[in-house]
C-alpha positions in Angstrom: -181.0 88.6 47.7 -177.3 88.2 47.9 -177.7 84.4 47.8 -179.9 84.7 44.7 -177.3 87.0 42.9 -174.5 84.6 43.9 -176.5 81.6 42.6 -177.1 83.4 39.2 -173.4 84.4 38.9 -172.2 80.9 39.8 -174.7 79.3 37.4 -173.6 81.7 34.6 -169.9 80.9 35.2 -170.7 77.2 35.3 -172.6 77.3 32.0 -170.1 79.6 30.4 -167.3 77.2 31.4 -169.3 74.3 29.9 -169.8 75.8 26.5 -166.6 74.4 25.0 -167.0 71.0 26.5 -167.7 67.8 24.6 -171.0 66.0 25.1 -169.2 63.4 27.3 -167.8 66.2 29.5 -171.2 67.9 29.6 -172.7 64.5 30.6 -170.3 64.3 33.5 -171.7 67.7 34.7 -175.2 66.3 34.3 -174.2 63.4 36.5 -172.6 65.7 39.1 -175.7 67.9 39.2 -178.0 64.8 39.6 -175.9 63.4 42.4 -176.2 66.6 44.4 -179.9 67.0 43.6 -179.4 70.3 41.8 -182.4 70.1 39.4 -181.8 73.5 37.9 -178.2 72.7 37.0 -179.3 69.3 35.7 -181.8 70.9 33.4 -179.5 73.6 32.2 -176.7 71.2 31.3 -179.1 68.7 29.7 -180.5 71.6 27.6 -176.9 72.4 26.5 -176.3 68.8 25.5 -179.5 68.8 23.4 -178.8 72.2 21.9 -175.1 71.8 21.2 -175.0 68.1 20.3 -178.5 67.3 18.9 -177.2 64.3 17.1 -174.6 63.3 19.7 -174.4 60.1 21.8 -175.9 61.8 24.9 -178.7 63.8 23.2 -181.4 61.2 23.7 -180.5 60.5 27.3 -180.4 64.3 28.0 -183.8 64.8 26.4 -185.3 61.9 28.4 -183.7 63.2 31.6 -185.2 66.6 31.0 -188.6 65.0 31.2 -187.7 63.0 34.2 -186.2 66.0 36.1 -189.2 68.2 35.4 -191.5 65.3 36.5 -189.8 64.1 39.6 -187.6 67.0 40.6 -189.4 70.2 39.7 -193.0 68.7 39.7 -193.7 70.7 36.5 -195.8 68.1 34.9 -196.7 70.1 31.7 -193.1 70.7 30.9 -192.2 67.1 31.7 -194.9 65.9 29.2 -193.5 68.3 26.6 -190.0 66.8 26.9 -191.2 63.2 27.0 -193.3 63.9 23.8 -190.3 65.5 22.1 -188.2 62.4 23.1 -190.9 60.0 21.7 -191.1 62.0 18.4 -187.3 62.3 17.9 -186.4 58.8 19.1 -189.3 56.5 18.2 -187.2 53.3 18.2 -185.3 53.5 21.4 -185.9 51.0 24.3 -186.9 53.9 26.5 -189.5 55.3 24.1 -192.3 53.0 25.3 -191.5 54.0 28.9 -191.7 57.7 28.0 -195.1 57.1 26.3 -196.4 55.3 29.4 -195.2 58.0 31.7 -197.1 60.6 29.6 -200.3 58.8 30.3 -199.3 58.3 34.0 -198.7 62.0 34.5 -201.9 63.0 32.8 -203.8 60.6 35.0 -202.1 60.8 38.3 -200.6 64.2 38.5 -202.9 66.4 36.3 -206.1 64.4 36.6 -206.7 64.8 32.8 -208.6 61.6 32.2 -209.2 62.1 28.5 -205.6 62.9 27.8 -204.5 59.9 29.9 -206.9 57.7 27.9 -205.4 58.9 24.6 -201.9 58.4 25.8 -202.5 54.9 27.2 -204.4 53.8 24.1 -201.6 55.1 21.9 -199.1 53.2 24.0 -201.1 49.9 23.9 -201.6 50.3 20.1 -197.9 50.9 19.4 -196.4 48.5 22.0 -199.0 45.7 22.7 -196.3 43.3 23.9 -194.3 45.6 26.0 -193.9 44.7 29.7 -195.9 47.9 30.6 -198.8 47.0 28.3 -200.7 45.2 31.1 -200.2 48.2 33.3 -201.4 50.5 30.6 -204.5 48.3 30.1 -205.1 48.3 33.9 -204.8 52.1 33.9 -207.3 52.4 31.1 -209.8 50.2 32.9 -209.5 52.2 36.0 -209.3 55.8 34.8 -211.2 58.2 36.9 -211.6 55.7 39.8 -210.3 56.5 43.2 -207.9 53.9 44.9 -210.7 52.6 47.1 -212.9 51.8 44.1 -210.0 50.0 42.4 -209.2 48.0 45.5 -212.9 47.2 46.0 -213.2 46.0 42.4 -210.1 43.8 42.7 -211.3 42.4 46.0 -214.7 41.5 44.5 -213.0 39.8 41.6 -210.8 37.8 44.1 -213.9 36.8 46.1 -215.9 35.8 43.0 -212.9 33.9 41.7 -212.8 31.7 44.8 -209.4 33.1 45.9 -210.9 34.8 49.0 -213.3 33.1 51.3 -214.9 34.4 54.4 -214.4 32.3 57.6 -217.1 29.8 58.4 -219.2 30.3 61.4 -219.6 27.5 63.9 
């Protein structure tokens, strides 16, 4: 209990001390939090960047990082999707927008097993970014939604055999 109270007090002091910082100074705090693996602090400071500097240079990176941190650090996939969707909506023309869209489909499929939502997300990705480097991966995912890894490997193995790439050894 003492540890929890100490953590809350330290976090509050940390955040209070950050409130007068520039977006660059806040971003340094984000990087420090990330380097130490402190997901809660990373989230809190990113939220401050987005809230206090919504049109600042670091706002888009902070919003994207919120999705990434909830996805990979906290394993809170619903919240991650919400942040990625907010990122895509607010920043439709950034280079990382297609990646965020792909990740939404990936989370729906691989983490939440929501096949219909994954299909919608991947189809939207392929429609908006047909020439993106992840388009072939999105198409592959669409073709294999709902299949377990053994089915996918089996299907690809059969294709390789039929295509003449894999031959069984001849018996003597």
